[in-house]
LUMTOR-661465 format. One record per residue (C-alpha): chain; residue number from 1; z, x, y. Coordinates in steps of 0.25 Angstrom, whole numbers, plus 5000, padded with zeros to 4 digits. Layout:
N
MITOR|chain|resi|zz|xx|yy
MITOR|A|NUM|Z|X|Y
...
! end
This chain:
359
MITOR|chain|resi|zz|xx|yy
MITOR|A|1|4332|4804|5862
MITOR|A|2|4345|4807|5855
MITOR|A|3|4351|4796|5846
MITOR|A|4|4363|4789|5850
MITOR|A|5|4372|4779|5844
MITOR|A|6|4381|4768|5851
MITOR|A|7|4388|4756|5845
MITOR|A|8|4396|4744|5851
MITOR|A|9|4405|4738|5840
MITOR|A|10|4414|4726|5841
MITOR|A|11|4427|4730|5835
MITOR|A|12|4431|4722|5823
MITOR|A|13|4442|4712|5824
MITOR|A|14|4456|4715|5818
MITOR|A|15|4457|4715|5803
MITOR|A|16|4465|4702|5803
MITOR|A|17|4454|4695|5812
MITOR|A|18|4442|4699|5803
MITOR|A|19|4441|4686|5796
MITOR|A|20|4441|4677|5808
MITOR|A|21|4430|4671|5816
MITOR|A|22|4429|4663|5829
MITOR|A|23|4424|4649|5828
MITOR|A|24|4414|4652|5838
MITOR|A|25|4406|4658|5827
MITOR|A|26|4403|4644|5822
MITOR|A|27|4398|4638|5835
MITOR|A|28|4387|4628|5832
MITOR|A|29|4391|4627|5817
MITOR|A|30|4392|4612|5817
MITOR|A|31|4378|4610|5824
MITOR|A|32|4371|4620|5814
MITOR|A|33|4378|4614|5802
MITOR|A|34|4373|4600|5805
MITOR|A|35|4360|4606|5809
MITOR|A|36|4358|4612|5795
MITOR|A|37|4364|4599|5788
MITOR|A|38|4378|4603|5786
MITOR|A|39|4391|4596|5789
MITOR|A|40|4399|4606|5798
MITOR|A|41|4412|4599|5795
MITOR|A|42|4410|4600|5780
MITOR|A|43|4405|4615|5781
MITOR|A|44|4417|4618|5790
MITOR|A|45|4427|4612|5780
MITOR|A|46|4420|4620|5768
MITOR|A|47|4423|4632|5776
MITOR|A|48|4438|4628|5779
MITOR|A|49|4435|4626|5793
MITOR|A|50|4435|4613|5802
MITOR|A|51|4428|4609|5815
MITOR|A|52|4440|4611|5824
MITOR|A|53|4439|4626|5819
MITOR|A|54|4426|4627|5827
MITOR|A|55|4431|4620|5840
MITOR|A|56|4437|4632|5846
MITOR|A|57|4426|4644|5846
MITOR|A|58|4438|4654|5847
MITOR|A|59|4445|4648|5835
MITOR|A|60|4446|4659|5824
MITOR|A|61|4441|4655|5810
MITOR|A|62|4442|4662|5797
MITOR|A|63|4429|4670|5796
MITOR|A|64|4427|4667|5781
MITOR|A|65|4426|4652|5784
MITOR|A|66|4416|4654|5795
MITOR|A|67|4407|4663|5786
MITOR|A|68|4409|4653|5775
MITOR|A|69|4405|4642|5784
MITOR|A|70|4392|4649|5789
MITOR|A|71|4388|4653|5775
MITOR|A|72|4391|4639|5769
MITOR|A|73|4384|4632|5780
MITOR|A|74|4371|4641|5778
MITOR|A|75|4371|4639|5763
MITOR|A|76|4374|4624|5763
MITOR|A|77|4363|4622|5773
MITOR|A|78|4353|4632|5767
MITOR|A|79|4352|4638|5781
MITOR|A|80|4352|4653|5781
MITOR|A|81|4349|4652|5796
MITOR|A|82|4363|4646|5798
MITOR|A|83|4368|4657|5807
MITOR|A|84|4356|4657|5815
MITOR|A|85|4357|4642|5818
MITOR|A|86|4371|4645|5822
MITOR|A|87|4367|4655|5832
MITOR|A|88|4356|4647|5837
MITOR|A|89|4366|4636|5841
MITOR|A|90|4373|4646|5851
MITOR|A|91|4368|4648|5865
MITOR|A|92|4369|4661|5873
MITOR|A|93|4380|4655|5882
MITOR|A|94|4388|4650|5870
MITOR|A|95|4392|4665|5869
MITOR|A|96|4401|4662|5880
MITOR|A|97|4405|4672|5891
MITOR|A|98|4398|4683|5883
MITOR|A|99|4385|4677|5886
MITOR|A|100|4387|4680|5901
MITOR|A|101|4390|4695|5897
MITOR|A|102|4378|4696|5889
MITOR|A|103|4369|4690|5899
MITOR|A|104|4373|4701|5909
MITOR|A|105|4374|4713|5901
MITOR|A|106|4365|4724|5906
MITOR|A|107|4357|4727|5894
MITOR|A|108|4355|4722|5879
MITOR|A|109|4364|4733|5875
MITOR|A|110|4375|4728|5884
MITOR|A|111|4372|4714|5879
MITOR|A|112|4374|4718|5865
MITOR|A|113|4386|4726|5868
MITOR|A|114|4392|4714|5874
MITOR|A|115|4389|4706|5862
MITOR|A|116|4397|4716|5854
MITOR|A|117|4408|4716|5863
MITOR|A|118|4410|4701|5863
MITOR|A|119|4405|4698|5849
MITOR|A|120|4419|4693|5846
MITOR|A|121|4416|4681|5854
MITOR|A|122|4406|4677|5844
MITOR|A|123|4412|4681|5831
MITOR|A|124|4424|4690|5828
MITOR|A|125|4418|4693|5814
MITOR|A|126|4407|4703|5819
MITOR|A|127|4406|4717|5821
MITOR|A|128|4394|4719|5830
MITOR|A|129|4389|4734|5832
MITOR|A|130|4377|4739|5841
MITOR|A|131|4371|4753|5836
MITOR|A|132|4361|4760|5844
MITOR|A|133|4355|4774|5840
MITOR|A|134|4346|4775|5852
MITOR|A|135|4334|4769|5845
MITOR|A|136|4338|4757|5838
MITOR|A|137|4350|4748|5841
MITOR|A|138|4356|4738|5831
MITOR|A|139|4366|4727|5834
MITOR|A|140|4373|4724|5821
MITOR|A|141|4383|4713|5817
MITOR|A|142|4392|4712|5805
MITOR|A|143|4403|4703|5801
MITOR|A|144|4417|4710|5799
MITOR|A|145|4419|4716|5785
MITOR|A|146|4420|4706|5774
MITOR|A|147|4412|4695|5780
MITOR|A|148|4397|4692|5779
MITOR|A|149|4389|4680|5782
MITOR|A|150|4374|4681|5785
MITOR|A|151|4375|4668|5793
MITOR|A|152|4385|4673|5802
MITOR|A|153|4377|4686|5804
MITOR|A|154|4365|4677|5807
MITOR|A|155|4374|4670|5817
MITOR|A|156|4378|4683|5824
MITOR|A|157|4363|4687|5824
MITOR|A|158|4359|4674|5831
MITOR|A|159|4371|4676|5841
MITOR|A|160|4369|4690|5845
MITOR|A|161|4353|4689|5846
MITOR|A|162|4355|4677|5855
MITOR|A|163|4365|4683|5864
MITOR|A|164|4357|4695|5867
MITOR|A|165|4344|4688|5868
MITOR|A|166|4349|4677|5877
MITOR|A|167|4356|4686|5886
MITOR|A|168|4343|4692|5890
MITOR|A|169|4336|4679|5889
MITOR|A|170|4328|4683|5877
MITOR|A|171|4322|4695|5883
MITOR|A|172|4327|4704|5872
MITOR|A|173|4327|4704|5857
MITOR|A|174|4331|4714|5847
MITOR|A|175|4321|4720|5838
MITOR|A|176|4327|4714|5826
MITOR|A|177|4338|4706|5820
MITOR|A|178|4343|4711|5807
MITOR|A|179|4350|4703|5796
MITOR|A|180|4357|4708|5783
MITOR|A|181|4353|4696|5775
MITOR|A|182|4339|4692|5769
MITOR|A|183|4329|4684|5777
MITOR|A|184|4334|4669|5778
MITOR|A|185|4327|4657|5773
MITOR|A|186|4327|4651|5787
MITOR|A|187|4321|4663|5793
MITOR|A|188|4314|4655|5803
MITOR|A|189|4327|4652|5810
MITOR|A|190|4330|4667|5812
MITOR|A|191|4315|4669|5817
MITOR|A|192|4316|4659|5827
MITOR|A|193|4330|4663|5832
MITOR|A|194|4328|4678|5833
MITOR|A|195|4316|4683|5841
MITOR|A|196|4315|4697|5835
MITOR|A|197|4313|4703|5821
MITOR|A|198|4322|4699|5810
MITOR|A|199|4326|4708|5798
MITOR|A|200|4334|4704|5786
MITOR|A|201|4340|4712|5774
MITOR|A|202|4345|4722|5785
MITOR|A|203|4357|4731|5784
MITOR|A|204|4364|4724|5796
MITOR|A|205|4364|4711|5804
MITOR|A|206|4360|4713|5818
MITOR|A|207|4349|4717|5827
MITOR|A|208|4341|4729|5832
MITOR|A|209|4333|4734|5843
MITOR|A|210|4329|4747|5850
MITOR|A|211|4340|4755|5858
MITOR|A|212|4331|4753|5870
MITOR|A|213|4331|4738|5869
MITOR|A|214|4346|4738|5870
MITOR|A|215|4344|4744|5884
MITOR|A|216|4336|4732|5889
MITOR|A|217|4341|4728|5902
MITOR|A|218|4347|4714|5904
MITOR|A|219|4340|4707|5916
MITOR|A|220|4352|4698|5918
MITOR|A|221|4362|4708|5918
MITOR|A|222|4374|4708|5928
MITOR|A|223|4385|4718|5927
MITOR|A|224|4395|4709|5935
MITOR|A|225|4392|4697|5927
MITOR|A|226|4393|4705|5914
MITOR|A|227|4407|4711|5918
MITOR|A|228|4412|4697|5922
MITOR|A|229|4407|4692|5908
MITOR|A|230|4415|4703|5901
MITOR|A|231|4428|4699|5909
MITOR|A|232|4426|4685|5904
MITOR|A|233|4424|4689|5890
MITOR|A|234|4436|4697|5890
MITOR|A|235|4444|4686|5895
MITOR|A|236|4438|4674|5888
MITOR|A|237|4434|4678|5874
MITOR|A|238|4433|4663|5869
MITOR|A|239|4419|4656|5867
MITOR|A|240|4414|4645|5875
MITOR|A|241|4418|4630|5873
MITOR|A|242|4410|4622|5862
MITOR|A|243|4403|4611|5869
MITOR|A|244|4395|4599|5865
MITOR|A|245|4383|4604|5873
MITOR|A|246|4384|4618|5866
MITOR|A|247|4384|4611|5852
MITOR|A|248|4373|4601|5856
MITOR|A|249|4364|4613|5861
MITOR|A|250|4366|4619|5848
MITOR|A|251|4362|4607|5840
MITOR|A|252|4349|4605|5849
MITOR|A|253|4345|4619|5846
MITOR|A|254|4346|4617|5831
MITOR|A|255|4339|4603|5832
MITOR|A|256|4327|4609|5839
MITOR|A|257|4324|4618|5828
MITOR|A|258|4325|4605|5819
MITOR|A|259|4316|4597|5828
MITOR|A|260|4325|4586|5829
MITOR|A|261|4333|4586|5843
MITOR|A|262|4341|4573|5845
MITOR|A|263|4355|4570|5849
MITOR|A|264|4357|4563|5836
MITOR|A|265|4353|4575|5828
MITOR|A|266|4362|4584|5838
MITOR|A|267|4374|4575|5836
MITOR|A|268|4372|4576|5821
MITOR|A|269|4372|4591|5822
MITOR|A|270|4385|4590|5830
MITOR|A|271|4391|4580|5821
MITOR|A|272|4394|4570|5832
MITOR|A|273|4389|4556|5837
MITOR|A|274|4377|4556|5847
MITOR|A|275|4386|4548|5857
MITOR|A|276|4397|4559|5855
MITOR|A|277|4387|4570|5858
MITOR|A|278|4382|4563|5870
MITOR|A|279|4396|4561|5876
MITOR|A|280|4400|4576|5873
MITOR|A|281|4387|4581|5880
MITOR|A|282|4389|4571|5892
MITOR|A|283|4403|4577|5893
MITOR|A|284|4397|4590|5895
MITOR|A|285|4387|4585|5905
MITOR|A|286|4374|4586|5896
MITOR|A|287|4366|4578|5886
MITOR|A|288|4359|4580|5873
MITOR|A|289|4345|4578|5881
MITOR|A|290|4349|4588|5891
MITOR|A|291|4353|4599|5881
MITOR|A|292|4340|4596|5874
MITOR|A|293|4333|4598|5887
MITOR|A|294|4340|4611|5890
MITOR|A|295|4338|4617|5876
MITOR|A|296|4324|4614|5876
MITOR|A|297|4322|4620|5889
MITOR|A|298|4329|4633|5884
MITOR|A|299|4322|4634|5871
MITOR|A|300|4308|4631|5877
MITOR|A|301|4310|4642|5887
MITOR|A|302|4315|4651|5877
MITOR|A|303|4304|4649|5867
MITOR|A|304|4293|4650|5877
MITOR|A|305|4298|4663|5882
MITOR|A|306|4303|4670|5870
MITOR|A|307|4295|4665|5857
MITOR|A|308|4280|4664|5853
MITOR|A|309|4281|4649|5849
MITOR|A|310|4270|4641|5855
MITOR|A|311|4273|4629|5865
MITOR|A|312|4270|4620|5853
MITOR|A|313|4280|4627|5844
MITOR|A|314|4290|4627|5855
MITOR|A|315|4288|4612|5858
MITOR|A|316|4291|4609|5843
MITOR|A|317|4303|4618|5843
MITOR|A|318|4309|4610|5855
MITOR|A|319|4306|4597|5848
MITOR|A|320|4294|4592|5855
MITOR|A|321|4283|4584|5848
MITOR|A|322|4272|4591|5855
MITOR|A|323|4269|4604|5863
MITOR|A|324|4264|4594|5875
MITOR|A|325|4278|4587|5875
MITOR|A|326|4285|4601|5876
MITOR|A|327|4275|4606|5886
MITOR|A|328|4277|4593|5895
MITOR|A|329|4292|4595|5894
MITOR|A|330|4292|4610|5897
MITOR|A|331|4284|4608|5910
MITOR|A|332|4294|4597|5914
MITOR|A|333|4306|4606|5911
MITOR|A|334|4301|4619|5916
MITOR|A|335|4290|4616|5926
MITOR|A|336|4279|4624|5919
MITOR|A|337|4272|4624|5906
MITOR|A|338|4278|4630|5893
MITOR|A|339|4266|4640|5893
MITOR|A|340|4268|4644|5908
MITOR|A|341|4283|4646|5905
MITOR|A|342|4281|4655|5893
MITOR|A|343|4271|4664|5901
MITOR|A|344|4281|4666|5912
MITOR|A|345|4293|4668|5904
MITOR|A|346|4286|4678|5895
MITOR|A|347|4281|4685|5908
MITOR|A|348|4295|4686|5913
MITOR|A|349|4300|4690|5899
MITOR|A|350|4290|4701|5898
MITOR|A|351|4295|4708|5911
MITOR|A|352|4302|4721|5908
MITOR|A|353|4317|4720|5908
MITOR|A|354|4323|4731|5917
MITOR|A|355|4336|4734|5924
MITOR|A|356|4337|4724|5936
MITOR|A|357|4325|4715|5930
MITOR|A|358|4328|4700|5931
MITOR|A|359|4321|4690|5924
! end
């Protein structure tokens, strides 16, 4: 087979825009900062930023200040997984209209090309390139010349990985995610987040897979919906509205890792009083209890389908004191046992993905 080379590349911003970043880059910052024991207002002030700067996701911020905030926060908290925690707070739908496009692109290659095309919606500091020599494909991301932050690079890795993986409902993974930096002290956070091999001290930040894997068909593809999504993206480049529901969901996901899920702890992470938090959620027609239930359902289904953790381990991750308590809850929520759900999900997941297949 003759070797060939193709590349998709996002054009760099104009020279006078190279040192600016959108506030959407800092989505979830307050929650993560409090989660790791930092005062977000104090850290923002040290970086010469203020909370109102983050209210509008489309607000332009000096890139040097954003990077300084990332680096100082990670250093002060002694958390070299800070970027991954920031990425963990985001959901697939928090990508905004781009999530609709990714969900309905025809192949993994198309999904990645769409991420490249619209990566400016996530961060204007990036140059994202896909290279394919016919055997191995690499998706590489680099900050614009003159900027470097391992924590921002880790955030990008988390966002891109989740965008591709969730678009196909966790039915595809790269062979490896690569990092320029050395292995982190909080390696466990990385290992839990990425369901593939990890390599550190690499020559690039990005991911790799076989060229054939890029041609994997997306069983959820819909050409009409993809075209509609592109029209929306071209007309509405802004990110979605920041809501109390989204912020609380981020806090709950973090607290589950800590093993202490309570509205009091969530309010502490968000920097508000419990009653204030309750009022804001009520105004959005939801509650802390409902969000905890929804997230536990999502995570329970995800863990049972896509990881090798035992039911006992999953029950602990989701905050249950015993496997029996988790099992009773699961049957009540899903109508089947956790074991039966896992067997059926894996049977469906093992079915080959081909053109026209549906899950």
